[in-house]
ChimeraX commands (.cxc) that place a marker at each C-alpha (Angstrom):
marker #1 position 0.10,0.02,0.02 radius 0.5
marker #1 position 2.96,2.47,0.85 radius 0.5
marker #1 position 4.20,1.90,-2.56 radius 0.5
marker #1 position 0.85,2.89,-4.36 radius 0.5
marker #1 position 0.36,5.90,-1.91 radius 0.5
marker #1 position 4.04,7.00,-3.03 radius 0.5
marker #1 position 3.20,6.76,-6.54 radius 0.5
marker #1 position 0.10,8.86,-6.54 radius 0.5
marker #1 position 1.81,11.49,-4.08 radius 0.5
marker #1 position 4.55,11.88,-6.90 radius 0.5
marker #1 position 1.95,12.16,-9.81 radius 0.5
marker #1 position -0.13,14.69,-7.69 radius 0.5
marker #1 position 2.71,16.80,-6.68 radius 0.5
marker #1 position 4.79,16.80,-9.94 radius 0.5
marker #1 position 5.24,20.40,-11.35 radius 0.5
marker #1 position 8.00,19.48,-13.44 radius 0.5
marker #1 position 6.84,17.21,-16.31 radius 0.5
marker #1 position 3.90,17.53,-18.72 radius 0.5
marker #1 position 0.52,15.76,-18.29 radius 0.5
marker #1 position 0.93,13.02,-20.66 radius 0.5
marker #1 position 4.53,12.19,-19.05 radius 0.5
marker #1 position 2.90,12.21,-15.70 radius 0.5
marker #1 position -0.04,10.00,-16.67 radius 0.5
marker #1 position 2.24,7.32,-18.48 radius 0.5
marker #1 position 4.75,7.27,-15.66 radius 0.5
marker #1 position 1.78,6.70,-13.02 radius 0.5
marker #1 position 0.10,3.96,-15.06 radius 0.5
marker #1 position 3.19,2.15,-15.49 radius 0.5
marker #1 position 3.72,2.21,-11.78 radius 0.5
marker #1 position 0.28,1.20,-11.03 radius 0.5
marker #1 position 0.49,-1.94,-13.46 radius 0.5
marker #1 position 3.69,-2.92,-11.86 radius 0.5
marker #1 position 1.93,-2.80,-8.42 radius 0.5
marker #1 position -1.13,-4.72,-9.54 radius 0.5
marker #1 position -1.11,-7.29,-6.97 radius 0.5
marker #1 position -1.30,-4.83,-4.14 radius 0.5
marker #1 position -4.32,-2.86,-5.51 radius 0.5
marker #1 position -7.41,-2.44,-3.52 radius 0.5
marker #1 position -10.72,-0.48,-4.55 radius 0.5
marker #1 position -10.02,1.63,-1.49 radius 0.5
marker #1 position -6.41,2.19,-2.15 radius 0.5
marker #1 position -7.11,3.13,-5.92 radius 0.5
marker #1 position -10.13,5.50,-4.79 radius 0.5
marker #1 position -7.83,7.29,-2.08 radius 0.5
marker #1 position -5.18,7.58,-4.78 radius 0.5
marker #1 position -7.61,9.11,-7.33 radius 0.5
marker #1 position -8.72,11.72,-4.70 radius 0.5
marker #1 position -5.18,12.70,-4.12 radius 0.5
marker #1 position -4.50,12.99,-7.96 radius 0.5
marker #1 position -7.88,15.03,-8.59 radius 0.5
marker #1 position -6.62,17.46,-5.72 radius 0.5
marker #1 position -3.15,17.76,-6.81 radius 0.5
marker #1 position -3.62,18.29,-10.59 radius 0.5
marker #1 position -6.91,19.85,-11.21 radius 0.5
marker #1 position -6.05,21.58,-14.28 radius 0.5
marker #1 position -4.81,18.45,-16.36 radius 0.5
marker #1 position -7.67,16.82,-18.10 radius 0.5
marker #1 position -6.26,13.43,-18.89 radius 0.5
marker #1 position -5.26,13.09,-15.11 radius 0.5
marker #1 position -8.90,14.09,-14.09 radius 0.5
marker #1 position -10.27,11.53,-16.39 radius 0.5
marker #1 position -7.58,8.84,-15.05 radius 0.5
marker #1 position -8.80,9.77,-11.60 radius 0.5
marker #1 position -12.41,9.04,-12.59 radius 0.5
marker #1 position -11.66,5.74,-13.79 radius 0.5
marker #1 position -9.64,4.69,-10.90 radius 0.5
marker #1 position -12.28,5.64,-8.33 radius 0.5
marker #1 position -15.07,3.90,-10.49 radius 0.5
marker #1 position -14.38,0.69,-8.73 radius 0.5
marker #1 position -13.58,-2.92,-9.75 radius 0.5
marker #1 position -9.89,-3.77,-9.77 radius 0.5
marker #1 position -10.15,-6.01,-12.67 radius 0.5
marker #1 position -11.92,-3.33,-14.74 radius 0.5
marker #1 position -9.15,-0.80,-13.95 radius 0.5
marker #1 position -6.48,-2.84,-14.90 radius 0.5
marker #1 position -8.09,-3.44,-18.30 radius 0.5
marker #1 position -8.52,0.40,-18.69 radius 0.5
marker #1 position -4.96,1.04,-17.72 radius 0.5
marker #1 position -3.35,-1.57,-19.96 radius 0.5
marker #1 position -5.33,-0.25,-23.05 radius 0.5
marker #1 position -4.26,3.33,-22.15 radius 0.5
marker #1 position -0.64,2.51,-21.76 radius 0.5
marker #1 position -0.60,0.95,-25.09 radius 0.5
marker #1 position -2.13,4.06,-26.63 radius 0.5
marker #1 position 0.33,6.33,-24.77 radius 0.5
marker #1 position 3.45,4.24,-25.99 radius 0.5
marker #1 position 2.14,4.58,-29.37 radius 0.5
marker #1 position 0.80,8.31,-29.11 radius 0.5
marker #1 position 3.56,10.46,-30.96 radius 0.5
marker #1 position 3.19,8.24,-33.97 radius 0.5
marker #1 position -0.46,8.03,-33.94 radius 0.5
marker #1 position -1.12,11.68,-33.85 radius 0.5
marker #1 position 1.63,12.21,-36.52 radius 0.5
marker #1 position -0.16,9.88,-38.79 radius 0.5
marker #1 position -3.67,11.01,-37.96 radius 0.5
marker #1 position -2.61,14.62,-38.60 radius 0.5
marker #1 position -0.35,14.11,-42.04 radius 0.5
marker #1 position -3.35,14.52,-44.47 radius 0.5
marker #1 position -4.05,17.94,-42.82 radius 0.5
marker #1 position -0.43,19.13,-43.07 radius 0.5
marker #1 position 1.37,17.67,-46.20 radius 0.5
marker #1 position 0.31,20.57,-48.52 radius 0.5
marker #1 position 0.93,23.16,-45.99 radius 0.5
marker #1 position 3.49,25.75,-47.03 radius 0.5
marker #1 position 3.40,27.33,-43.53 radius 0.5
marker #1 position 2.29,26.38,-40.00 radius 0.5
marker #1 position 1.37,28.88,-37.39 radius 0.5
marker #1 position 1.13,27.46,-33.89 radius 0.5
marker #1 position 1.38,28.87,-30.35 radius 0.5
marker #1 position 2.92,28.11,-26.75 radius 0.5
marker #1 position 4.40,24.77,-26.35 radius 0.5
marker #1 position 2.63,21.50,-26.95 radius 0.5
marker #1 position 4.06,18.04,-27.00 radius 0.5
marker #1 position 1.24,16.81,-29.18 radius 0.5
marker #1 position 2.17,19.72,-31.93 radius 0.5
marker #1 position 5.87,18.88,-31.52 radius 0.5
marker #1 position 5.07,15.17,-32.44 radius 0.5
marker #1 position 2.87,16.10,-35.56 radius 0.5
marker #1 position 5.70,18.34,-36.84 radius 0.5
marker #1 position 8.43,16.01,-36.12 radius 0.5
marker #1 position 6.55,13.25,-37.64 radius 0.5
marker #1 position 5.52,15.52,-40.96 radius 0.5
marker #1 position 9.34,16.25,-41.33 radius 0.5
marker #1 position 10.02,12.57,-41.25 radius 0.5
marker #1 position 7.40,12.07,-44.04 radius 0.5
marker #1 position 9.16,14.69,-46.28 radius 0.5
marker #1 position 7.21,17.99,-45.26 radius 0.5
marker #1 position 9.58,21.00,-45.59 radius 0.5
marker #1 position 7.46,23.88,-45.11 radius 0.5
marker #1 position 7.93,27.00,-42.46 radius 0.5
marker #1 position 6.93,26.93,-38.99 radius 0.5
marker #1 position 6.05,29.91,-36.88 radius 0.5
marker #1 position 5.68,29.64,-33.47 radius 0.5
marker #1 position 3.94,32.34,-31.24 radius 0.5
marker #1 position 4.76,32.90,-27.65 radius 0.5
marker #1 position 1.44,33.34,-26.02 radius 0.5
marker #1 position 1.53,34.26,-22.50 radius 0.5
marker #1 position 5.13,34.61,-20.70 radius 0.5
marker #1 position 4.60,30.92,-19.13 radius 0.5
marker #1 position 3.39,29.50,-22.34 radius 0.5
marker #1 position 6.92,28.59,-23.43 radius 0.5
marker #1 position 6.68,29.43,-27.07 radius 0.5
marker #1 position 10.14,30.20,-27.37 radius 0.5
marker #1 position 11.02,26.91,-25.78 radius 0.5
marker #1 position 8.74,25.20,-28.47 radius 0.5
marker #1 position 10.65,27.13,-31.23 radius 0.5
marker #1 position 14.19,25.98,-30.02 radius 0.5
marker #1 position 12.94,22.48,-29.85 radius 0.5
marker #1 position 11.57,22.40,-33.39 radius 0.5
marker #1 position 14.55,24.34,-34.81 radius 0.5
marker #1 position 16.86,21.58,-33.80 radius 0.5
marker #1 position 15.06,19.29,-36.54 radius 0.5
marker #1 position 13.14,21.49,-38.63 radius 0.5
marker #1 position 14.58,23.56,-41.59 radius 0.5
marker #1 position 12.62,26.78,-41.08 radius 0.5
marker #1 position 11.33,27.87,-37.78 radius 0.5
marker #1 position 10.37,31.35,-36.46 radius 0.5
marker #1 position 9.76,32.51,-32.88 radius 0.5
marker #1 position 7.40,35.39,-32.65 radius 0.5
marker #1 position 5.38,37.26,-30.34 radius 0.5
marker #1 position 1.59,36.44,-30.41 radius 0.5
marker #1 position 1.13,40.17,-31.48 radius 0.5
marker #1 position 2.26,39.19,-34.83 radius 0.5
marker #1 position -0.26,36.65,-35.61 radius 0.5
marker #1 position -2.17,38.85,-37.64 radius 0.5
marker #1 position 0.59,39.77,-39.86 radius 0.5
marker #1 position 1.37,36.01,-40.30 radius 0.5
marker #1 position -2.39,35.26,-41.33 radius 0.5
marker #1 position -2.27,37.97,-43.84 radius 0.5
marker #1 position 1.38,36.70,-45.25 radius 0.5
marker #1 position 0.06,34.23,-47.26 radius 0.5
marker #1 position -1.68,30.71,-46.99 radius 0.5
marker #1 position -1.11,28.89,-43.67 radius 0.5
marker #1 position -2.56,26.12,-41.45 radius 0.5
marker #1 position -3.09,26.90,-37.99 radius 0.5
marker #1 position -1.97,24.01,-35.63 radius 0.5
marker #1 position -2.44,23.89,-31.79 radius 0.5
marker #1 position -2.56,21.58,-29.00 radius 0.5
marker #1 position -5.27,21.55,-26.32 radius 0.5
marker #1 position -5.17,21.06,-22.46 radius 0.5
marker #1 position -8.66,20.10,-22.49 radius 0.5
marker #1 position -11.50,19.62,-24.91 radius 0.5
marker #1 position -15.15,19.59,-24.56 radius 0.5
marker #1 position -18.11,19.07,-26.99 radius 0.5
marker #1 position -18.24,23.11,-27.33 radius 0.5
marker #1 position -14.85,24.54,-26.28 radius 0.5
marker #1 position -11.16,23.73,-26.07 radius 0.5
marker #1 position -8.81,24.94,-23.31 radius 0.5
marker #1 position -5.31,26.19,-24.31 radius 0.5
marker #1 position -2.73,28.85,-23.49 radius 0.5
marker #1 position -3.89,32.53,-23.61 radius 0.5
marker #1 position -3.78,33.87,-27.17 radius 0.5
marker #1 position -5.32,30.72,-28.47 radius 0.5
marker #1 position -9.05,32.15,-28.75 radius 0.5
marker #1 position -7.63,35.49,-30.73 radius 0.5
marker #1 position -5.58,33.13,-33.04 radius 0.5
marker #1 position -8.74,30.95,-33.82 radius 0.5
marker #1 position -11.10,33.78,-34.32 radius 0.5
marker #1 position -8.57,35.61,-36.79 radius 0.5
marker #1 position -7.86,32.54,-38.60 radius 0.5
marker #1 position -11.69,32.11,-39.22 radius 0.5
marker #1 position -11.78,35.47,-40.91 radius 0.5
marker #1 position -8.86,34.68,-43.10 radius 0.5
marker #1 position -10.30,31.13,-43.74 radius 0.5
marker #1 position -7.09,29.43,-42.76 radius 0.5
marker #1 position -7.56,26.05,-41.65 radius 0.5
marker #1 position -7.38,25.28,-37.87 radius 0.5
marker #1 position -6.21,21.94,-36.81 radius 0.5
marker #1 position -6.34,20.79,-33.05 radius 0.5
marker #1 position -4.28,17.93,-31.99 radius 0.5
marker #1 position -5.34,16.28,-28.78 radius 0.5
marker #1 position -5.79,12.74,-27.77 radius 0.5
marker #1 position -9.32,11.55,-26.54 radius 0.5
marker #1 position -7.77,11.48,-22.79 radius 0.5
marker #1 position -8.14,15.16,-23.00 radius 0.5
marker #1 position -11.87,14.93,-23.61 radius 0.5
marker #1 position -14.24,16.16,-20.65 radius 0.5
marker #1 position -17.60,17.57,-20.02 radius 0.5
marker #1 position -18.10,21.11,-20.86 radius 0.5
marker #1 position -18.62,21.83,-17.10 radius 0.5
marker #1 position -15.16,20.58,-16.02 radius 0.5
marker #1 position -13.51,23.13,-18.45 radius 0.5
marker #1 position -15.06,25.73,-16.20 radius 0.5
marker #1 position -13.52,24.29,-13.36 radius 0.5
marker #1 position -10.14,23.91,-15.03 radius 0.5
marker #1 position -10.23,27.55,-15.84 radius 0.5
marker #1 position -11.11,28.56,-12.52 radius 0.5
marker #1 position -8.23,26.64,-10.88 radius 0.5
marker #1 position -5.66,27.39,-13.57 radius 0.5
marker #1 position -2.83,29.46,-12.44 radius 0.5
marker #1 position -2.04,33.06,-13.24 radius 0.5
marker #1 position 1.15,34.34,-14.63 radius 0.5
marker #1 position 2.81,37.59,-14.19 radius 0.5
marker #1 position 5.52,39.89,-14.94 radius 0.5
marker #1 position 7.24,42.70,-12.83 radius 0.5
marker #1 position 4.84,45.66,-12.60 radius 0.5
marker #1 position 1.52,46.44,-11.04 radius 0.5
marker #1 position -1.57,44.31,-12.21 radius 0.5
marker #1 position 0.91,42.36,-14.76 radius 0.5
marker #1 position -0.96,39.07,-14.09 radius 0.5
marker #1 position -3.54,36.93,-16.19 radius 0.5
marker #1 position -4.58,33.40,-16.63 radius 0.5
marker #1 position -2.38,30.95,-17.97 radius 0.5
marker #1 position -5.24,29.24,-19.90 radius 0.5
marker #1 position -8.22,30.43,-21.81 radius 0.5
marker #1 position -11.40,28.74,-23.54 radius 0.5
marker #1 position -11.84,28.94,-27.46 radius 0.5
marker #1 position -14.82,27.79,-29.45 radius 0.5
marker #1 position -14.75,24.55,-30.94 radius 0.5
marker #1 position -16.59,25.56,-33.90 radius 0.5
marker #1 position -13.85,27.56,-35.09 radius 0.5
marker #1 position -11.66,24.21,-35.42 radius 0.5
marker #1 position -11.48,22.75,-39.08 radius 0.5
marker #1 position -9.88,19.44,-37.92 radius 0.5
marker #1 position -9.66,17.75,-34.48 radius 0.5
marker #1 position -6.87,15.07,-34.58 radius 0.5
marker #1 position -6.65,12.51,-31.84 radius 0.5
marker #1 position -5.17,8.85,-31.69 radius 0.5
marker link #1:1,2 radius 0.2
marker link #1:2,3 radius 0.2
marker link #1:3,4 radius 0.2
marker link #1:4,5 radius 0.2
marker link #1:5,6 radius 0.2
marker link #1:6,7 radius 0.2
marker link #1:7,8 radius 0.2
marker link #1:8,9 radius 0.2
marker link #1:9,10 radius 0.2
marker link #1:10,11 radius 0.2
marker link #1:11,12 radius 0.2
marker link #1:12,13 radius 0.2
marker link #1:13,14 radius 0.2
marker link #1:14,15 radius 0.2
marker link #1:15,16 radius 0.2
marker link #1:16,17 radius 0.2
marker link #1:17,18 radius 0.2
marker link #1:18,19 radius 0.2
marker link #1:19,20 radius 0.2
marker link #1:20,21 radius 0.2
marker link #1:21,22 radius 0.2
marker link #1:22,23 radius 0.2
marker link #1:23,24 radius 0.2
marker link #1:24,25 radius 0.2
marker link #1:25,26 radius 0.2
marker link #1:26,27 radius 0.2
marker link #1:27,28 radius 0.2
marker link #1:28,29 radius 0.2
marker link #1:29,30 radius 0.2
marker link #1:30,31 radius 0.2
marker link #1:31,32 radius 0.2
marker link #1:32,33 radius 0.2
marker link #1:33,34 radius 0.2
marker link #1:34,35 radius 0.2
marker link #1:35,36 radius 0.2
marker link #1:36,37 radius 0.2
marker link #1:37,38 radius 0.2
marker link #1:38,39 radius 0.2
marker link #1:39,40 radius 0.2
marker link #1:40,41 radius 0.2
marker link #1:41,42 radius 0.2
marker link #1:42,43 radius 0.2
marker link #1:43,44 radius 0.2
marker link #1:44,45 radius 0.2
marker link #1:45,46 radius 0.2
marker link #1:46,47 radius 0.2
marker link #1:47,48 radius 0.2
marker link #1:48,49 radius 0.2
marker link #1:49,50 radius 0.2
marker link #1:50,51 radius 0.2
marker link #1:51,52 radius 0.2
marker link #1:52,53 radius 0.2
marker link #1:53,54 radius 0.2
marker link #1:54,55 radius 0.2
marker link #1:55,56 radius 0.2
marker link #1:56,57 radius 0.2
marker link #1:57,58 radius 0.2
marker link #1:58,59 radius 0.2
marker link #1:59,60 radius 0.2
marker link #1:60,61 radius 0.2
marker link #1:61,62 radius 0.2
marker link #1:62,63 radius 0.2
marker link #1:63,64 radius 0.2
marker link #1:64,65 radius 0.2
marker link #1:65,66 radius 0.2
marker link #1:66,67 radius 0.2
marker link #1:67,68 radius 0.2
marker link #1:68,69 radius 0.2
marker link #1:69,70 radius 0.2
marker link #1:70,71 radius 0.2
marker link #1:71,72 radius 0.2
marker link #1:72,73 radius 0.2
marker link #1:73,74 radius 0.2
marker link #1:74,75 radius 0.2
marker link #1:75,76 radius 0.2
marker link #1:76,77 radius 0.2
marker link #1:77,78 radius 0.2
marker link #1:78,79 radius 0.2
marker link #1:79,80 radius 0.2
marker link #1:80,81 radius 0.2
marker link #1:81,82 radius 0.2
marker link #1:82,83 radius 0.2
marker link #1:83,84 radius 0.2
marker link #1:84,85 radius 0.2
marker link #1:85,86 radius 0.2
marker link #1:86,87 radius 0.2
marker link #1:87,88 radius 0.2
marker link #1:88,89 radius 0.2
marker link #1:89,90 radius 0.2
marker link #1:90,91 radius 0.2
marker link #1:91,92 radius 0.2
marker link #1:92,93 radius 0.2
marker link #1:93,94 radius 0.2
marker link #1:94,95 radius 0.2
marker link #1:95,96 radius 0.2
marker link #1:96,97 radius 0.2
marker link #1:97,98 radius 0.2
marker link #1:98,99 radius 0.2
marker link #1:99,100 radius 0.2
marker link #1:100,101 radius 0.2
marker link #1:101,102 radius 0.2
marker link #1:102,103 radius 0.2
marker link #1:103,104 radius 0.2
marker link #1:104,105 radius 0.2
marker link #1:105,106 radius 0.2
marker link #1:106,107 radius 0.2
marker link #1:107,108 radius 0.2
marker link #1:108,109 radius 0.2
marker link #1:109,110 radius 0.2
marker link #1:110,111 radius 0.2
marker link #1:111,112 radius 0.2
marker link #1:112,113 radius 0.2
marker link #1:113,114 radius 0.2
marker link #1:114,115 radius 0.2
marker link #1:115,116 radius 0.2
marker link #1:116,117 radius 0.2
marker link #1:117,118 radius 0.2
marker link #1:118,119 radius 0.2
marker link #1:119,120 radius 0.2
marker link #1:120,121 radius 0.2
marker link #1:121,122 radius 0.2
marker link #1:122,123 radius 0.2
marker link #1:123,124 radius 0.2
marker link #1:124,125 radius 0.2
marker link #1:125,126 radius 0.2
marker link #1:126,127 radius 0.2
marker link #1:127,128 radius 0.2
marker link #1:128,129 radius 0.2
marker link #1:129,130 radius 0.2
marker link #1:130,131 radius 0.2
marker link #1:131,132 radius 0.2
marker link #1:132,133 radius 0.2
marker link #1:133,134 radius 0.2
marker link #1:134,135 radius 0.2
marker link #1:135,136 radius 0.2
marker link #1:136,137 radius 0.2
marker link #1:137,138 radius 0.2
marker link #1:138,139 radius 0.2
marker link #1:139,140 radius 0.2
marker link #1:140,141 radius 0.2
marker link #1:141,142 radius 0.2
marker link #1:142,143 radius 0.2
marker link #1:143,144 radius 0.2
marker link #1:144,145 radius 0.2
marker link #1:145,146 radius 0.2
marker link #1:146,147 radius 0.2
marker link #1:147,148 radius 0.2
marker link #1:148,149 radius 0.2
marker link #1:149,150 radius 0.2
marker link #1:150,151 radius 0.2
marker link #1:151,152 radius 0.2
marker link #1:152,153 radius 0.2
marker link #1:153,154 radius 0.2
marker link #1:154,155 radius 0.2
marker link #1:155,156 radius 0.2
marker link #1:156,157 radius 0.2
marker link #1:157,158 radius 0.2
marker link #1:158,159 radius 0.2
marker link #1:159,160 radius 0.2
marker link #1:160,161 radius 0.2
marker link #1:161,162 radius 0.2
marker link #1:162,163 radius 0.2
marker link #1:163,164 radius 0.2
marker link #1:164,165 radius 0.2
marker link #1:165,166 radius 0.2
marker link #1:166,167 radius 0.2
marker link #1:167,168 radius 0.2
marker link #1:168,169 radius 0.2
marker link #1:169,170 radius 0.2
marker link #1:170,171 radius 0.2
marker link #1:171,172 radius 0.2
marker link #1:172,173 radius 0.2
marker link #1:173,174 radius 0.2
marker link #1:174,175 radius 0.2
marker link #1:175,176 radius 0.2
marker link #1:176,177 radius 0.2
marker link #1:177,178 radius 0.2
marker link #1:178,179 radius 0.2
marker link #1:179,180 radius 0.2
marker link #1:180,181 radius 0.2
marker link #1:181,182 radius 0.2
marker link #1:182,183 radius 0.2
marker link #1:183,184 radius 0.2
marker link #1:184,185 radius 0.2
marker link #1:185,186 radius 0.2
marker link #1:186,187 radius 0.2
marker link #1:187,188 radius 0.2
marker link #1:188,189 radius 0.2
marker link #1:189,190 radius 0.2
marker link #1:190,191 radius 0.2
marker link #1:191,192 radius 0.2
marker link #1:192,193 radius 0.2
marker link #1:193,194 radius 0.2
marker link #1:194,195 radius 0.2
marker link #1:195,196 radius 0.2
marker link #1:196,197 radius 0.2
marker link #1:197,198 radius 0.2
marker link #1:198,199 radius 0.2
marker link #1:199,200 radius 0.2
marker link #1:200,201 radius 0.2
marker link #1:201,202 radius 0.2
marker link #1:202,203 radius 0.2
marker link #1:203,204 radius 0.2
marker link #1:204,205 radius 0.2
marker link #1:205,206 radius 0.2
marker link #1:206,207 radius 0.2
marker link #1:207,208 radius 0.2
marker link #1:208,209 radius 0.2
marker link #1:209,210 radius 0.2
marker link #1:210,211 radius 0.2
marker link #1:211,212 radius 0.2
marker link #1:212,213 radius 0.2
marker link #1:213,214 radius 0.2
marker link #1:214,215 radius 0.2
marker link #1:215,216 radius 0.2
marker link #1:216,217 radius 0.2
marker link #1:217,218 radius 0.2
marker link #1:218,219 radius 0.2
marker link #1:219,220 radius 0.2
marker link #1:220,221 radius 0.2
marker link #1:221,222 radius 0.2
marker link #1:222,223 radius 0.2
marker link #1:223,224 radius 0.2
marker link #1:224,225 radius 0.2
marker link #1:225,226 radius 0.2
marker link #1:226,227 radius 0.2
marker link #1:227,228 radius 0.2
marker link #1:228,229 radius 0.2
marker link #1:229,230 radius 0.2
marker link #1:230,231 radius 0.2
marker link #1:231,232 radius 0.2
marker link #1:232,233 radius 0.2
marker link #1:233,234 radius 0.2
marker link #1:234,235 radius 0.2
marker link #1:235,236 radius 0.2
marker link #1:236,237 radius 0.2
marker link #1:237,238 radius 0.2
marker link #1:238,239 radius 0.2
marker link #1:239,240 radius 0.2
marker link #1:240,241 radius 0.2
marker link #1:241,242 radius 0.2
marker link #1:242,243 radius 0.2
marker link #1:243,244 radius 0.2
marker link #1:244,245 radius 0.2
marker link #1:245,246 radius 0.2
marker link #1:246,247 radius 0.2
marker link #1:247,248 radius 0.2
marker link #1:248,249 radius 0.2
marker link #1:249,250 radius 0.2
marker link #1:250,251 radius 0.2
marker link #1:251,252 radius 0.2
marker link #1:252,253 radius 0.2
marker link #1:253,254 radius 0.2
marker link #1:254,255 radius 0.2
marker link #1:255,256 radius 0.2
marker link #1:256,257 radius 0.2
marker link #1:257,258 radius 0.2
view
């Protein structure tokens, strides 16, 4: 039991890794400890996970599965999810390829492991277009995304999000974004996403969202994620704003998942 508690505590307090990496590590650890499971232990761990990671949609879904009861049922769910996560980058890249193979320029925003997987997969398939990465909020890590992509892709630009209109007007492009959560009506992503999607709609630029189905939640849960999401700031009075925002899903041309 102590080992299970440690696994849940590590996942619930992790502020370094991304949501998918945390989920993969927790699932692998839980499957290794399968003989020690009890329904009470799984439910207690799920409660700690929900409390510690309230804004990570995939971890909220995982917590719901863990607390729904039935150790054998949970084992089946985790083994299927583990298989998906092990192949996730390749699956997303393959599913997104038809939407990207003819794109001369891709415009994205903030940091997204899903977007990274898709673009690196497209490069391996022979795509040689230009990538423009917008910063989003100060904590959105758009500059980090650009550095990672530039190590492999041929043409990568790192730009402030204020430049999105100029890039949309610079010629045909495809908007490619990730999402922290997706509901039937909205998606949650870094600040700046809503404006990018609205402007893309006025320019008839296709919008591709890459998010595996582990990010899918009821719409009401998106409100909770937005309410709990951290605020980021810079030096100066009043220089704080939310890290996340919601954007309308009807502005999306294509949703890519596994």
